[in-house]
N, C-alpha and C positions, 0 to 999 in steps of 0.2 A: 505598778506609778506606770512602773513604759504602760502596760497592759490600758491605762487610764485615760493616760495621754494619746495612745494614739488613736482606741476607739471614740473622742474626740474633735482629734484633726478628720477622723474621717467622717463622724457625722458633720461636721462643720463642711468639707468639703459634698455632704452631699447636699445639705438644705443649699447650698450657691449651685446646686446640678440641676436641666432641665426636667429632668425626670421630678423632681422634688415638690418646682412648679406642677407638675400637672397630676401628678397624685393628690395634692391643694385643689386643683378642683377637681375633678373624680371626684374625690368624698364633701365636697361640700353640691353637689350636681346631685349628686348621692344622698345629701341630708336633706335638698328644696325638696326632691320626689318620695322621701320618705314620711315630711309635715304636707307636704298638697295631698298624700293619699292619706293622714288623716283623716286634713280637711272636708277631704270628699266626702271623706266615710262616714264623718259625722262627728269626728272626734269622743270622747268619753263616756260612761254609761252614767244616762243622768236619770235623777227619781222617781219613783214611781208615775207620781203626780205630775213631774214634769212631762213625762215621755206621753201619759193620757191625753194632755193636756192638746200637748205641741201636737202629739197625733188628730184629735178632732180640728183642731187648727190646718193640718195637712190636708186634713180630707174634705174639709171646705174650701181649699186654694185649690185642691185641686176636682171638686164641681162641676167650681163656677168656672176652673176652663173648661175642664171637657165641655161643660154648656156653652164659653162663648164660642169654641171649636167649632162646635156639628152646626150653631150659630152663620160661622164664619162659611164653613163649610155646604153650608145646604146656599147660602148666598151666590157665593164662587168658589165651585167645585174644585177639588186641586187638580193639574192636569199631568200630572207625575211624568206618564211617558211621551209627555208632547217635546216635541223637534224643538231643541234649540231656536232662538229668533230670527234670523236675517243677518241682522246687523252685525250679531258676533262674527258672521260672517267677512263682514267689510273691516271689521273692526283687523280682522285675520289678515286681509287682503291685506293691510294699510302696512300692517308691524312688519310683513313680506317683502317687503313698495323700500321702509324703514335700513331693513339689512341689506338690500340689494344698494341703497343708497349712500347704509354709512360704509360698504366695501369700496363703491368709486369713490369716497372722500381719502381712501385710506390709501386706493390707488395711486389715487393725483399727487397725494404726499408725496409716498414714499417713487415714486415717478421724480419727481426732483433731482438735484446734483448734492451731493454729499460731503462736499468741500475737498476741503485741500488735505493733504496726510497729516499736520496734526489734530486739526480738528475729527479726523477718521479714529486719531487716536483715544484724543479723551472721548470718544463715543463710543467707541467697541470696549476701552473699562471698566464705560456707564452701563454696557449691555447688561455686561456678567454681573458685574455685580451687584442691581437688582435683580435678572434672573438668578441667582444665584441666594437672592436671600427672600425671593416671595418662592421657589422651589421647596424649602424649608422650613416659613413659616407656616405651607396651604401643607406643607404633611406635621404639622406641628396640631393647624386647626380641627385637619382631616381625623383626626387620631378624637381630637374631645369630642366635635359633633358626631363619630358613633358611637359616643358614649350618654351622648343629646338624646339621640334616635335611639336608643335601644327603652330608655327610660321614657321619653314622651310615646314609646306603644307600647306598653308596661301599665303607666299612669292610666291614659284611656280609655285602655284593656281591660281592666278592673272597674271603671267606672257605671254607671246605669247609664244605657242610653239619654239625650235630650230630651226633655218633652216636649220641646214643638219640630223634632225629628223621631218620633216614636214607634216608625217601623224601622230603626236602623239599627241591627249590632252593631253590642259592643268594640266584633274586632275587624265588623265597617268601617267604623269609623274610627278605631284608633288606627285601619291600614290608610284610611284615607289621609289625617294627621299626617301619618308617620313620612307619606310620600310627598307629602307637596310637603312637609319640612326637608325632605332632602332633596325639593328639588328647589327650592330655596337656595338652598347651600350652594347647590351648585351650577344652580343659574349667575351668582352673585360671586362667587368665585373668578367667574369667568370671566364676567365682563371686568372684572378690576383684572384681572392677568391681563388681558387683553386690551385695555386698554391702558396698561403699565406701557405693554409691548410694543403699542404703535408710536405710542409717547417717546420713548427713551430713539427709537428710531426718524419723529420727528423733532429731534430739537435740534441736530444737526441741520438738518437741512432747513429750517427755518435760522440756524445763525449763516446761514451759506447766500439765502436769500438773502438774509441783511444788507453783507455785504456789497450785493445787487444795486437791489432798491427799498424804499420803505414801501410801496405798494405792494411788492410780491412778499417782502419776508409778510404783513398785513394778510395778508390771502395763504399765507401757508399756515401761518399758525393758529389762526380763525379756524380751518379747515380739519387742523391734524389735532384740536381741541372738538370742535363740533361733531368729530367722528366718534367720539367716545364715547356724549350726550346724546346722540339720535341709536350709539348702540345698545345701551339700556336700556332706554325707554322702549327698543321695540322688547328685546327681550324677556321684560317686566311685563309686558301683551301677550307674546307669546306665551310664556309659563302661563300666566291665569287661563289663555284658553283653550290651552293643552287642557292644565285639568280639571279644567268644566268640562271637558270634554272627558276625562279619562277617571274622572267619579264618577258619574252617572252610568259606567259603566256595573261600578261597586253597587251604591248607592242608588235605588232608585227616587232618587226626590227635586221635589219643583225645581223652579230656579230661582225664586227667592232663599230654595234655603245650601243652595249650592255655595256660598261663600261663609257658610260655617264650618262645610268641610273644609278651606281650605287655610285655617287662621293658621296653621303650621306653616306655611309660603313666609309669608312675613316676617315669623319664625326664627326661620333660618336663615333669611337673607340675611335677620341686624346680628346673630349668630356671628356668620362670616363676615359682617362691617364691622362687628366689634376687635374683631380681633384686627384686621385688616389694616383697621384703623390706630387701635392700641400701639400691637406690636411700630408699622408704620411710620407711625411721629414719633415713638420712641427713638426710633431710627432717626430718623432726621431730624430731629429738635439734640441728640446726644450731639450728633457730628457735625451739626451747625454752631451751636458751642463749644465745642469743644478745637476744631476749626479756627475762630474767632477769636476765642480762649490763649491761643498761641501761637496764632498767625499774624490778627490786625493787633494781638495788645505788648505780646512780648514779645516778636518780632520783628513786629511796624511794614510789612510786608499790607498787601494787598489784598479786600477781598477777594475769595476765588484764586488767587494764584499762585499758577501752575508747581510752584516751588514748596506748595505745603502740602505736606504728608495727607492730612485727610479734606482736601479736596474734592477728593474721585467720591468720596462714602459722603463728602457734603449733597451732591452732587448727585450723585445713587438716590440719598434720603428723596432729596427732593421729587425722585416720581415713584420712589417706593410705596411714600406716602400722600403727600398732592394727590400720583393720577393711581396708583392701582386703592390705596385705601381710599379714594374718596370717591373709585365711581364704586365701590363695591356697597359705602354708605347711600350715596343715592340710585342704585337698586332696591338698597332697603326702604328707602324713603319713599322713592312712587311706588312700592309694592303696598305696603302699609299704609298710601293714602287711598291706593285702589280699592283695597278693600272693607279699609273701613270707612269708606262712601258707599259701597257696595251691600255692607251689613246695614247701613242705615237705610241706602236703599228700599232696601227687604222690606225691613220693618215698616216704614213709610208707607209702601207699596199695599200692604195687604187693609187700606183701609182706601185701595181706591176697587174701583171696579177691574177683572181679569184681565179687559182686551189691555190693559193701561199698565201694567206691573213689570210686566219688562223694560220698559224705556227705563223707568228708577234706576232698578238694577246694573243697567248697560250703560249707565249716563256715563260714570266713570271712565270706562273703558274705554267710551267715543270721544269725549275729549283731547283724551291722549292721545289717541291716535290724529285727533285734527292737531293737535303742537306738534307732530312729529311732520305734517306737513305747512302749515304755518311757518314754523323752524328751518324747515328746508329753503324753503323758498327766502325766505328773509337772511340767510349763510350764503344764497346763494346772490342775492344782491348788494352783500356788503363788502366796500370795496374804500381802498384810500385814494382819493383826488388825484391828480398827477402833479400835482404843486404839492412837497411833502413838508413844505419849510413853514414853522409854526405852527405844522396837525397837528392836535394832541389824539390818540392810539383813540382810547377812549371816546372820544367822538364819533371817530367812522366805528365802530361795536356799536354805541346809542344808534347810532342812526340805522342800524339794522336791525336793531335791536323794535323798535319803532314803530317799522314793516310791518315785524311781524306785532308785532302788538295790535295796530290796526287791525291786521286778518284774524287775527282771534277771537279780539271782538264786533264783527264776525260773526263767525264757526259760535261763538257764545249763544248766540242767540237762535240760530238758524240748529242748532242740534235743540234745544230747550223747547222752541219751538217743533220739533220731530218726535222726539221722546218722551215729554215730559206736558203734554196737552192730553187732557180731561174733559169731555163733554159735563160733567161736574162742574168743572172747578176751569172753567172756558180760561181763566186770563192768570195761571196758577204761570203757567209755561215766562206770564210774562216778570214773576216778581224772581222767579229762579233764574234769569238773566240777567235782572237787578244787579241778584248777587254774585252773579259770574266776572260782569264787570266790576265790583268790588274789589272783585280778587286781586282783578287785572291791576286798576292803580294801583294796590297795595303793590303788589310785586314792583310795579316802576314806581314807585316814591320811595320802598327799599333802596332799589337801587341811588337812587335820587343823596339817601343817605350816608348810600355807602362814601361815595363819592365823595362828599362833603367831609367827611371826617378822616379820608387817606389820602384824598389828589393835592398834590405838594402846589395845590390852587389858589387854598382854601384855607381859611382864620388856626383850626385844629394842629394841621402840619406841620408850620411856620410855627403856631407858641413850642413845639415841643422843641422843634430844630431854636432854635430861640434862648430860649431853657437851657439850651445842650452849651449855650461858650461860656454860662459858668459854671459847670460842671457837673460829673457822673448825679452825685445828688439830685439834682433839680431835674436833669432831665428821663429819671425814674419816676420823681413827683410829680411832674407835666406830660408827661404821657400816662400814668393812671387817673392825676384826673380826668383825662382828656376821654380816657377808655370807660371811663361807669359815667359822664356826660354822656358818652355816645349811645346807651342802653334806654337813655329815655325816649325818646322821638321812636324808636322802632318801635316798645315797647305801648305806647301812646295808639302807633297805626294801629298794633296789633290790635285796640282795645276798641278803637273804633270799628274797624272795621267786622269785627266779630258781633259786635252790639250790632251795626248796620245787616248787614246781613242775617243775622237770628232775629229779626224784628219780618226784614223782608219776608225770609223764610217762612214766618207765624203766619201773618197776611197771606199769604201763597194757600192755603188749606183751612181758611174759616181761624184761624188759630190757634191751628195746631205746632204744640211745641218738638211735636215728632218731625214734623215740616219744618220749624227752624232751624233745626237739629242739623237738614239734608239740605239751608240753607249756607250754614257754613260750610258744608262739604265743598257744593257747588264752588264758595268762592274759596277757602285756603285751608290748608293742610294744615294750619298748625292743633286745631281739636278735635277733629274728625277720629285720627287713632283712642285721644281717650275716650268719646262716646261710645263709638264703637262698640270698646271693651265693655265699657255700662250694660252697654244696650244687648251685646252678644253674655253677657251676664244671666240677664235678667230672660231672656227669651231662651237658654240654657237652665234656669232653673223651674220657667212658670211664672213668674212675679214680677211685676213693672216696679223699677228699682226708684226708693222715693228720695226726698230730698238726705245730704250729708250733713249729719246731727255732727258738729268740733266740739258737741258741748258733752258725748257721751267720750272719756277715759283712754279709750282701746282707738275709736278716730286720731282724738287730738294729737297720742305718743305715736299714732301709725305717717302721723303726719310730719311730727318733728325728724322720727327716723329717715325717710325720704328726703327729705328737705339736709339730713344732718347726708348722704350718705353718695348724695353730690362733693358737697367737700370733701368728704371723706375717701372719695375713687380721684376729685383733683390731686389731692397732697398723695394720695400712691402712685400715679400717673408723674407727678413735680419729681418726684424720689427716685421712679426710675429712673429720666431725662440726667439727674445728677450722676447716681449712679455710673449711666455709659458713661456721660461726658466725661466722667476723670480719670475710662480708663483709656478715651482718645486723647487726654490732654499728656499722660503720661507716657501714651507712643508717639504724638509729638514731639515732648522733648527730647527723648532721647534721640530722635531720630538725627534731631539740630545738633547736639552733643556729640555725636557718633559721627556723624554724614557732615562736617564743617561746608564742603562743597557746595552743600543741596544753592544757601545763601547766592553763589557764585555763577552758579548753572554748571560745574565740575562734575558736581552726583545730583544721580536721580533719586527725590525721593520714593517708600515705598508704601507706596497706594494701597497693594494687594491687604499687607498688616493691616493697615487702615481699618480698614471695608471686610475685614473677618472680625475685625474686635466688636464693633460695632453692630457687625449680625450678629455674633452669637447674646451680647451685651443687650440686644433687641429682646432678640428672643428668651434669654432666660427670665427678664423683667418682663415680661411681656406675660406670661403662662404662671409667674410666683404670686 
């Protein structure tokens, strides 16, 4: 009996450990690779009759593909060894300039005063907690990334070369995808960590500036936040450009084929962003809930009161979740958007003359280089008026955003004319310009919708505040109802924007569906990643993807499984937050009991214990 009890206690302890969670993820990844291996290998053994039929159809498809390829090559012979376009060097130069501008912003912010001794004490505690959490979190992510990296390399190593890249050996393809995956992981991690490093040092400087003037606080806060944005976009561009040059040393592919070899870049960035957002999100919400439940509800002290033992953990969570996690997520979003649009542009460019192809592939890179320029101008032109009475900070930020939007509109038209003009379709660039302007309008409408539902000057927030007067239940009901209603406007805007950009893009090249998809890529980044995936599959398989028939049971069940996964994953995240928050609540309660002098200031709370508890709980739940 004692042996069974000891074994049971050991098993329970092992299940709550970080190692158990990591082993679960490794097992799940290995299982996924095994399934993909069998799927790519063709599955089970078919019957002789079906094998003969499939072979005949495959031969016909191969013959048709070879014939189409020969015709296409005879019209526009590929220039595999041709140098990359000069526009790529211009984009690289702008990206390097973006890094220099980000460095200047960081130096300007860090040159400001840090405030008095009390401010510095709080700031130092936040820095120490954030650095400790991220170093431990990134160590866990690195171990998992190595496992996935090996799996990706082996999976591509055993598969046949894609039909659109027949000259590529399997090991070369595996090497390119693995290197791009590693690059995406490293750069995404750096973007998140550096953004957090500057943020935890900027917070105290913004607080100190707010003690002096409203205008200075706006300037310091905006430039501190702009540092991360400019840094992320610059790193994404330089990472893709470096891979484009590096991949050509391994695979002698044409420009329109190169994006297919960089799919690992976006996947690596997404891998790091997933765990960074998940771990940081669990940390910040667990600390926030734990601090508010005991501090505000039970002890009746204000939010962020220094007497609350969990207040430093709460502030640390704001940085690791909203700064580091958001920086990695932003890197992943931009990387995926650019690669998706490049793949669509490469596919569309095959319908055009050889001298016009490069523009459609490089257009996404050029657009984001232009973003760096107009954003920098908008940042430097944003300043609060001398009189701060009655000034809404949001209106100050929108004034700079309007400048950037106006310049971006001009830039889109210019770039469309330079890169997307062809003599065969002389008005195509105009249609794509309209698609880009639709995207700009969509972004601005999103800001207005967000402000309407979150600003206290508008009815939705006032309705929630009014409902709070009658109790917690009505407050929750009002908040959920506003949140659900708030989804209607963005969904409607996205639908209209996608339809307009798709139809306008189709009209650019005489009703070509590929041009319609490229129009959506120019306008917005919502749809292109999905479409690019389908386009990549069709290119690698050598067959076009037709309509998706939801009457097929496997397709319909796949849709249900995908929708269910969202709710299941959300439930897992909420459970993780609740579990970690319980540990914070217990710790804060025990400190108030054991140190009664905390309330009157005669005793200091133990901030470090709460930070340590949330760190361990967040990392444990992240990998579980």
